[in-house]
N, C-alpha and C positions, 0 to 999 in steps of 0.2 A: 229566501221566502219570496214568493210572488206578491207584488202589491195587489191589494184586493179592494175594489170599490164597495164590497159588502161590509167593510169595517165601519164602525161608528165611534167617534170620539166626542167626549164631553169636555170642553175646555173652559176654564175659568181663571181668575187672577184676583189680586187684592189691590192692583194699581189703577183700576178703573177702565173705562171703554176706550181711552185714547192712548193706551200704552203701546209702544212699538213692539214690546216683547210678546204680548198676546196676539197682536195682528200678524206678526211675522211667523210665530209658531203655528198659528192656524193655517197660514199659506203652506208651510212646510209639511203639514199633516195631510193636506187634501189629496196628494197623490196616493195616499194609503187608504183613503175612504172619506166618508162624510164627516164634517166637523161642525158640531153644534157649540157655539160660544155663548156662555151666559156669564156676565160680569157685573160687578156692582157699579152703580151710577157715579161713584166718586172713589177716590183712594180710600182704602180700608186697612192700611198697614197697622199691625198691632191689634187687630180685632179678634185674634185667636179663633176659637171655635164657636163663637156666638151664633145662635139662631134667633131670629126675630119672631117673638111670640106675642108681643104686646100691641101689635098693630098689623093691619093687612099690608101686603106687598103688591107693588105695581110692576108688571112685566111688560116691556115694550120691545118689539122686534124692529130695530133701527135699520137693518138690511137683512137680506135672506140668511137665515140660520145664525144671526147675531142678535142676542137679546141683552137688554140692560135692565137691572133690578135695583130698586132702592133698598138694598139690604146688604148683607155680609157675604163673603165668599162661600161660607157654609150654606147660607140661604140659596145662593146661586146653584150650587151642586144639587141641593135638595130639590129645587124647582125643576132643574134639568132632568133629574132622574124620575121624579114622580108626577111631573106635569108635561113638559115638552116631550120627553122620551119615555113616557109611561108604557107605551106599546112597543118600544124598540130599545132594549137594554144595550147600553154602550159597551164597547170592548175595553176601553180605558177611560179613566178620569185624569185629566192633566191640569195642572195649575201653574201659571207663569207665562212667559219667563219673567220672574220678578227682577226688578231693578234694585240690586242690593242682595248680599249674601243672606242665607238663612242657615245658620250653623249654631251649634251649642244650644244654650238656653233660648236662643231666638225661636226655635221650633215651637216652644210653648206659646209665645206671643203671636206667631206668624199666621196671618190670614191665608197666605199662600199654601202653607202646609195643611191648614184646616180644610181648604177647598179640596185638596187631594185626599185627605184622610176621611172626609165625609163619604167619598166613594167606597173606600175600603170598609167602612162601617156597614155598607149594604152589599158587600160581596164582590166589589169590582176593584181591581188594582188601581191605586192612586199614585200619581207621580208628580212631585213638586219640583219645579226647576227654577234656579236662581243664578244670577251672575252679578258681579260687582258693577260692571258697566256693560254697555251694548256696543263698545267700539269694535269688538270681534264677533258681533252677533251672527254674521254670515257663517263664520267658522263653527260657532256653537250649534247653529241649526243643522249644518252639514254633518257634524259629528253625531248629534242626537239622532239623525235619520239613519245612521249606521247601527245604533243601539236599539232602535224601535222594533225592528223585526224580531229580535231575540226576546224582548219584553212581551211581544204579542204571542209568542210561542209557549210561554210558561202557563201552566194551569194553576199555579199557586197565586192566591190573592194576597197582596202585600201593599205596603206603603213605602215608597222610596223617596228619599230627599236627595236631590241631585244639585250640586253646585259646580259651576264652570269657572275655570281659571281665566285670568286676563292673558292676552297674547296667544302664543302658540300652544296648542293642546298636545301633550305628550302621550296621553293614554288615559286609562280608567283605573281607579283604585276603589276597592270596597273599604269603607272607613267607619269609624265610630264618631259619635258627637264629641266635639271638643267642649271646652267651657268658655263662655263669652259673657263676662259680667260687666254691667254698666255701673260705674260708681254713682251713688245716689246724688242727685242734684235737682233742685227746684228753683226756677227763676221767676221773679216777680215781673209783671208787666201791667200796663194800663191800657184798657180798651176805650172805646168811645164813651163820652160823657163821664170820663174819669173813673170808670168802673175798674176796680182792681181784679187781676186774674193771675193765674199761675201756669207756667210751662213746666212739664216733666221732661227730663233728659237734657241733651245738649253736651254730654261728656263722651269722649271716645271710649270704646269698650276696652277691657283688659282681657287678653286671650291666654288660655292655657295651651301651649304648643307642644303637646306630647306626640311622640311618633305614632303614626297610624290614625291620627285624628283628621277630621275633614279640613280644618284650617291648614294643617301642615301639608297635606297632599295637594290642595288647591294652590297654596303658595309655591309649591314645587312644579306647578304646571300641569297637574293631573285633574281629570274630572272626578269629583268625589261622589260616590254613591253610598248613602247611608240608609240601611233598612230600619224603619221605625216600627213602633207598636203602640197601641192605645193603652195597654196595661201598664200603669204606673206603680204597681206594687213593688216594693223593695224587699225581695224575697230573702236577701242576705240578713236583713234585720228582724225577720219574723221571730227567730228563736230568742233574740235579745229582748224583744218586746214581751214575749211569753214569760221569760225569766223575770223581767222587771215588774210585770203586773201580776206575777205568780198565777198564771192561768195555764 
């Protein structure tokens, strides 16, 4: 596919405006077209798909086509689509590159995934990108640039969750979500003026490493591409519920 300056990309993240991942991804996209970056003013990891409805949002263009919002990743995509680009529908919505994997149950909590999924809600393919570290960021960006033309050619509107391995990239695998459970843990701490507070988390996750899952393929050196959907209906259990409730 010929690179086209007529393409427009909406780029966001949940790591904030100073993330190396979003800046370098933006640079790698520019040969393919215009890149509009809209990011939260601070790290918003774990913000899920929250939209800010209880206060106004402030949008600031800190450099050409780079905007910062005092809101969530979903806010950023929404403002990008319906304010900044209201007269120029983007070809893709991209979110990342996130510092840290988004696999398994993480996709429910992930602001990165939410930023991409907000695009799909409005009929535009959304792509969430994550990596454990940025030590091989150059290789990640080069590899994604080979996938991008194929993603631009499809007419299907989808949400893709892409995770990149550490080290050498051996290829691409279509995967399903693994299971990544964090054991429950709450730590007490003391803030200024002896005010008691609580921290959630701090315990390494427990992985389900079944063949064909995102964690297995990424651990084996492959790029994991997992198609997601917003429909959370458990269709397999519908008949069980009907029987249980006698309906």
